[in-house]
N, C-alpha and C positions, 0 to 999 in steps of 0.2 A: 898622867896627871889630869882632873877632870876638873875643868870650867863651867861655870853655869851661864851658859849663854841661853837665847831665848828656846833655840832646840832643845838641848839637854833638860831644861826646867820642865819643857812640855814632855819628853820622855818621862821623866821622874814622876811628873805628875799622873800622867797615865799610867805607870806601873802601880804605884799606889792606889790610884782607884781600881784597878783589875785585882789587886792582891785584897782589897777591901771585897769585893764582889766574891771573889774566891771564896773568902771565910765566911761570907755570909751563906753561899750554896753549901760548901762542905763541912762549914763548923769546924775547920782546922786551918790552920796557917800554912802556907805553900812552901812547902820543903822537898828535896830530894826523896826521900822516904816514900811521904805520902803520895807524890805524885806515880811513883812507881805502885804502890797500891791501888790507885785508880787507872793505869794501865792494867794489871792483873784483872781487877773487877770488870773492866769494860771488854777484854778479849776472851774471859772465861764464865763471863756471867755471875759474877760473884756479888755478895753484898758485903761492905765494910763493916766490921763490927764497930759498936759505939765505944768511946773512949780511945785514948790515944794509949798504944804499947799495951792491949790487951795483954796479958798471962797468955801465953804459947800461938795464938795466932792472930791474924790481923784481917780474916774475911773467912766467910762460909758460902758454900753454894746450897740450890734450896734441897739437896738428899741430907745436909747435915755435915758433908766434908768440911774438915776446919784446913785452910790454907795460909802457911806463915809464909809473907812476901821479904824477900830481901832485895835490896838493890846496891847496885854499883856502875859506877863508871866503866866506860871502855877502858880506861888506863890502871884500874884496880886488879889486883890479882886474887885478892882473896874475901871471904864473908866470915862475919862469925855467927856460929848458932852455939847457943848453951843452954836451950830449953825445947825438949822434944815432945811437947803437948799439942800436937797438931797430926792432921794426916799425909799432907803434901807440903812438902817446901818449894815454892816458886822463887828462882832466881829470874830477876829483872835485870838487863843492862839497857843504859840509856848514853845517847851522845850528849854532846857539850849544850845542845838545844833542849834536852830534856826528851827527845825523839826517843820511843822504843827500838831498838837494836837487835833485842832478842830476848826470849822468854825458856825455859827449862823448869821443868820440877821432876822431883823425886819421892818416894815415899819417906816418911819420918825414919821408917827401920833404917833404910838406904842413907839416910842422914845421918843418923846415928853412928854408923859405922865409920861413914868420914869425916865427922866434926868430932869425935870423942878422942 
């Protein structure tokens, strides 16, 4: 049960401000999938493509390699891939605090063998 005492009101207000600033900076709302994309971009030096849910890929590197980024919590056992118009698939595992716990990649050909 949540009650709005002074402390919870302050935390709520700070969270709203942080979410607003996040959207101003990144142009998208704060959600699990986008946090995963940002982890991949930071760690691999990628550029996130404009627009949400770009068909086939989420990011690219300077050489033009296209990356599809999928995320899951540590408790999840699977991910869905139904489009293979990318060069590399990156799986991001995050903990409950959205911290990066693991990152793996496979080629589109390897992904198509696994996910079809």
